[in-house]
C-alpha positions in Angstrom: 7.4 244.1 219.4 8.3 245.0 223.0 9.5 241.5 223.7 11.8 241.6 220.6 13.3 244.9 221.7 13.9 243.6 225.2 15.5 240.5 223.8 18.1 242.5 221.8 20.6 242.8 224.7 20.5 239.1 225.7 20.8 238.1 222.1 23.9 240.4 221.7 25.4 239.0 224.9 24.9 235.4 223.7 26.4 236.3 220.3 29.5 237.8 221.9 30.0 234.8 224.2 29.5 232.4 221.3 32.1 234.3 219.3 34.5 234.0 222.2 34.0 230.2 222.4 34.4 229.9 218.6 38.1 230.9 219.0 38.6 227.2 220.0 38.9 226.8 216.2 42.4 228.4 216.3 44.2 225.7 218.4 42.1 222.9 217.1 43.0 223.6 213.5 46.6 223.3 214.4 47.7 226.9 214.7 49.5 226.4 218.0 52.5 224.1 217.4 53.6 222.7 220.8 57.3 223.1 220.0 56.9 226.7 218.9 55.0 227.6 222.0 58.1 226.7 224.0 59.9 229.8 222.6 57.0 232.1 221.7 54.0 232.5 224.0 52.5 235.3 221.9 50.0 233.1 220.0 48.7 231.7 223.3 48.4 235.2 224.8 46.5 236.5 221.8 44.2 233.5 222.0 43.7 233.8 225.8 42.9 237.5 225.8 40.4 237.1 222.9 38.6 234.2 224.5 38.4 235.7 228.1 37.7 239.2 226.8 34.7 238.2 224.7 33.3 235.9 227.5 33.6 238.6 230.1 32.1 241.3 227.8 29.2 239.0 227.0 28.4 238.4 230.6 28.6 242.1 231.2 26.1 242.7 228.5 23.7 240.4 230.3 23.8 243.0 233.1 25.7 240.9 235.7 27.7 243.2 238.0 30.6 243.8 238.3 31.1 242.5 234.7 28.9 245.4 233.4 31.7 247.9 234.2 34.2 246.3 231.9 32.1 245.6 228.8 33.6 248.4 226.7 37.4 247.9 227.4 37.1 244.1 227.2 35.1 244.2 223.9 37.8 246.5 222.4 40.7 244.5 223.7 39.3 241.1 222.7 38.4 242.3 219.2 41.8 243.8 218.6 43.7 240.7 219.9 41.4 238.4 217.9 42.1 240.4 214.7 45.8 240.2 215.3 45.6 236.4 216.1 43.7 235.7 212.8 46.3 237.6 210.8 49.2 236.1 212.8 48.0 232.6 212.3 47.4 233.2 208.6 43.8 232.0 209.1 42.5 233.4 205.8 39.5 231.2 205.6 38.3 232.7 208.9 37.7 236.0 207.2 34.1 236.0 208.6 35.6 235.9 212.1 37.7 239.0 211.2 34.5 240.8 210.0 32.8 240.0 213.3 35.9 241.2 215.2 35.9 244.5 213.2 32.2 245.0 213.9 32.5 244.3 217.6 35.6 246.6 217.8 33.4 249.4 216.4 30.7 248.6 218.9 33.1 248.7 221.7 34.8 252.0 220.6 31.5 253.7 220.0 29.7 252.3 223.1 26.5 251.9 221.0 25.6 248.8 222.9 24.6 251.1 225.8 21.5 252.0 223.9 20.1 248.4 224.0 17.3 248.0 226.5 18.7 246.7 229.8 16.9 244.1 231.9 15.5 245.2 235.3 18.0 244.4 238.0 17.1 241.8 240.6 19.0 242.6 243.8 19.6 240.1 246.6 19.8 236.3 246.1 19.0 236.3 242.3 21.8 238.7 241.6 24.3 236.8 243.8 23.4 233.6 242.1 23.9 235.2 238.7 27.3 236.5 239.8 28.3 233.0 241.1 27.2 231.3 237.9 29.0 233.9 235.7 32.2 233.6 237.8 32.1 229.8 237.6 31.6 229.9 233.8 34.6 232.3 233.4 36.7 230.0 235.5 35.7 226.9 233.6 36.4 228.6 230.3 39.8 229.6 231.6 40.6 226.0 232.6 39.1 224.3 229.5 40.1 226.7 226.8 42.8 229.2 227.9 44.9 226.6 229.7 44.5 224.0 227.0 48.0 224.7 225.5 49.4 223.8 229.0 47.5 220.7 229.9 47.5 219.3 226.3 51.1 218.2 226.9 51.0 217.4 230.6 54.1 215.6 231.7 55.6 215.5 228.1 58.8 216.9 226.9 59.3 218.6 223.5 61.5 215.7 222.4 58.8 213.2 223.2 56.2 215.2 221.3 58.5 215.1 218.3 59.2 211.3 218.1 57.2 208.9 216.1 55.1 206.5 218.1 53.0 203.4 217.2 49.7 204.5 215.6 51.1 207.6 214.0 50.1 208.2 210.4 52.4 209.4 207.6 50.5 212.8 207.8 50.8 213.2 211.5 50.3 216.8 212.7 51.4 217.3 216.4 49.5 220.6 216.6 46.2 218.8 216.6 47.3 216.1 219.1 47.3 215.9 222.8 50.0 214.0 224.7 50.2 213.1 228.4 53.2 211.4 230.0 54.4 210.2 233.4 57.5 208.4 234.7 56.8 205.1 236.3 59.5 203.8 238.6 59.3 200.3 237.2 60.2 198.7 233.9 57.7 198.3 231.1 57.0 194.7 231.9 55.7 195.7 235.3 53.4 198.3 233.7 52.0 196.4 230.8 49.8 194.0 232.7 47.8 196.9 234.1 47.3 198.3 230.6 46.1 194.9 229.3 43.3 195.0 231.9 41.7 198.3 230.6 38.0 198.1 229.8 34.6 198.2 231.4 34.4 194.4 231.3 37.8 194.1 233.0 39.6 196.3 235.6 37.9 199.5 234.5 40.0 202.6 233.6 41.7 203.3 237.0 40.2 206.7 237.1 37.3 208.3 239.0 34.9 205.3 238.7 32.4 207.1 241.1 32.2 209.8 238.5 31.7 207.4 235.6 29.0 205.6 237.6 27.3 209.0 238.1 26.9 209.1 234.3 25.3 205.6 234.3 28.4 203.6 233.3 28.8 200.4 235.4 32.5 200.7 236.1 34.3 199.5 239.2 38.1 199.7 239.2 39.9 196.6 240.1 43.3 197.2 241.7 44.7 193.7 241.2 46.1 191.7 238.3 44.0 188.8 237.0 45.5 186.2 234.7 42.2 185.9 232.7 42.5 189.6 231.7 46.0 189.5 230.4 45.4 188.4 226.8 45.0 191.1 224.2 45.0 191.0 220.4 44.6 193.4 217.5 40.9 193.6 216.7 39.8 193.3 220.3 37.0 195.6 221.5 37.7 197.5 224.7 34.3 198.5 226.0 33.8 201.9 227.7 30.2 201.1 228.8 28.0 198.1 229.5 25.6 196.9 226.7 22.4 198.8 226.7 24.0 202.0 228.1 21.2 204.5 229.0 18.7 202.3 227.2 19.9 203.9 223.9 22.8 201.7 222.7 22.2 198.0 222.2 25.9 197.3 222.1 28.7 198.6 224.3 30.5 201.9 223.4 34.2 201.7 223.3 37.4 201.4 221.1 38.9 198.8 218.8 42.5 197.7 219.3 44.2 198.6 216.0 47.8 198.0 216.8 49.4 195.9 219.6 53.0 195.4 220.6 52.8 193.4 223.8 54.9 194.9 226.5 55.3 198.2 224.7 52.2 199.7 222.9 48.5 199.4 222.4 46.6 201.7 220.0 42.9 202.2 220.5 41.0 203.6 217.6 39.5 207.0 218.3 41.4 207.3 221.6 45.1 207.0 220.8 48.3 205.2 221.5 49.3 203.9 225.0 53.1 203.6 224.8 55.7 202.3 227.3 59.1 203.7 226.6 62.0 202.1 228.7 64.6 204.5 230.1 68.3 204.0 230.6 67.8 203.7 234.4 65.3 200.9 234.3 62.2 203.1 234.5 59.3 203.6 232.1 58.0 206.7 230.3 54.2 206.0 230.1 52.9 208.1 227.2 49.3 208.5 225.8 49.0 210.3 222.5 45.7 211.2 220.9 44.6 213.1 217.7 41.6 215.2 218.8 40.8 217.4 215.7 41.5 218.1 212.1 42.6 221.1 210.0 39.1 221.9 208.7 37.1 221.5 211.9 34.1 224.0 212.0 34.2 226.7 214.7 31.0 225.3 216.4 32.5 221.8 216.6 35.8 223.1 217.9 34.0 225.1 220.6 32.0 222.0 221.6 35.1 219.8 221.6 37.0 222.2 223.8 34.3 223.0 226.3 32.7 219.5 226.7 35.6 217.1 226.1 39.1 218.4 226.5 39.2 219.3 230.2 37.1 216.3 231.4 39.3 214.0 229.3 42.5 215.4 230.7 41.2 215.1 234.3 40.2 211.5 233.8 43.2 210.4 231.8 45.7 212.0 234.2 44.1 210.1 237.1 44.3 206.9 235.1 48.0 207.3 234.3 48.8 208.2 237.9 46.9 205.3 239.2 48.6 202.9 236.9 52.0 204.4 237.9 51.1 203.8 241.6 49.9 200.2 241.1 52.9 199.2 239.0 55.3 200.7 241.6 53.6 199.2 244.6 53.5 195.7 243.0 57.2 196.0 242.1 58.1 197.2 245.6 
C-alpha cells in the first residue's frame, strides 16, 4: 500500500506530461491552416502555452527544482489555454480532452496536488542530472512541437503552399502537410540529375550520412553524377536501407516512385513530391511536399509522430535540400 501511495505523485506527473504531448493532435488533425497563421498567430500561441505549460508542470510534480515552484500557475495557465484552444478549433470530438483540462484546472486552482506524497530529494549530482534532463526535454518539446508551425513550411511562401503540385490528391488538405523549399541558382535541368540519384543503392540522400550509419543504415553520400544512376521510372523502388536491415527486414525499406516527370517532379509514396519549379530568372524553386497525418489521427499517434518524427525529418530533409542546392550550383559554376 505504501508503494502505491508513493507512486501517486509520479503517476500524476506522467499523466500531466502525457496530456501536454497529446496536444499534438490539434495541428496534426489540421486545425492550423498555414495560410491563416500568417495573419492570426493566436491558435499557435494557445497551442504553445498549453503544451509547454503542461510539460513544465508535470516536471515540477516530479519534484525537479526549480520547476516545483511553477507547478500551480503553469497548470492553471495550460488548462485554461487548452480549453480555449479546443473550443476555438471547434474540436468537439476531443471533449475528453476538455474534461481533463477542467479537472487539471481545478487541481491547479485548489493546489490539492500538494497533498500527494513527495519523493525524498537527492541533492548533489543526482539532482543536477535531473535538472539537466528536464531542461533538455523541455527544449526538445519546444523545438519539436511548439516550433512545428514554423519549420513545417521552411523556405516556402504562402503562394507555393496554395498551388497544386504533382502527387496532390483531389482531397488535398494543406493543413496536414509539410512543405520545404529552397532556391537553387541553377535551372531545373542542372538539379534533376542529383534527384535521380537518390537512394541507399545510389548516391544516398545528401544528408547527414554519419547519423544514418549510427542507426545501422549503410549509406555513404556520393557527391558526383554517375550516368548509370540517371534512369528513373514510375514503379521504381528507392531503398532507404540495405536488405536485411537490423536483421529484422529481409527486403530493403524505402519508397515506390508513383509519379515521374523527368526534369520536373518525382513523387515517392509515403514521402512526398520532389518538385523543381523554374523561375523567370533562370533559377529553380526546389520544393518537397509531404502529407504527414490525417483528420482522424488518435492523440497518442499524433504525439508519437510529432516527438519522434517531425523534427528529425525536418533536420535531415533540410540538409538534403541544401546539399543538392550546393552540388547543382557548384557543377553549373
